[in-house]
C-alpha positions, -999 to +999 in steps of 0.1 A: +048-531+703+075-505+711+089-507+676+054-497+662+052-468+686+087-457+675+074-456+639+047-432+650+018-456+655-006-456+684-009-492+696-035-511+716-034-548+729-060-571+715-047-602+732-063-610+766-051-634+792-075-651+815-067-674+844-086-707+847-086-734+874-079-767+856-072-798+877-063-778+907-038-755+889-041-720+876-035-720+838-033-688+817-055-689+787-047-664+758-075-652+736-069-630+706-095-606+693-100-613+656-068-633+655-045-604+664-022-595+693-025-558+688-040-530+666-023-501+653-031-467+637-017-435+625-032-406+605-034-427+573-035-464+583-054-487+606-045-524+611-040-555+631-009-573+640+000-609+649+034-613+665+053-646+661+088-659+671+089-689+647+089-687+609+065-716+606+038-698+627+031-674+597+006-699+583-011-702+616-015-665+619-028-662+583-053-689+591-066-669+621-068-637+601-088-656+574-115-664+598-127-627+598-140-606+570-118-575+567-126-542+549-100-534+522-085-504+541-075-525+571-038-536+572-030-571+584+006-578+594+023-610+607+054-598+625+082-622+633+111-615+655+142-637+647+164-646+676+185-616+688+171-593+660+169-556+664+140-552+639+112-576+630+104-591+597+069-579+586+047-600+562+018-580+549-013-602+545-039-575+535 
């Protein structure tokens, strides 16, 4: 999310982590709001971002975004961080 902030966006996390007791162990359960990890905005744009590390996860992220109805002005990005990359690869969905 720091790279979005560096580009002048305000960023808020939309992924929550809750702890659950399962079979005597504490397990973290991640939940995304509307299929996104964060939301971002600046003076002209507002959008949601899903961050992935694996190239094949793009289709999973797109499937999650497709579960929600989006207004035409909302940006939807899937961001992938290749190993040891300094900048992400951004795929614009909407």
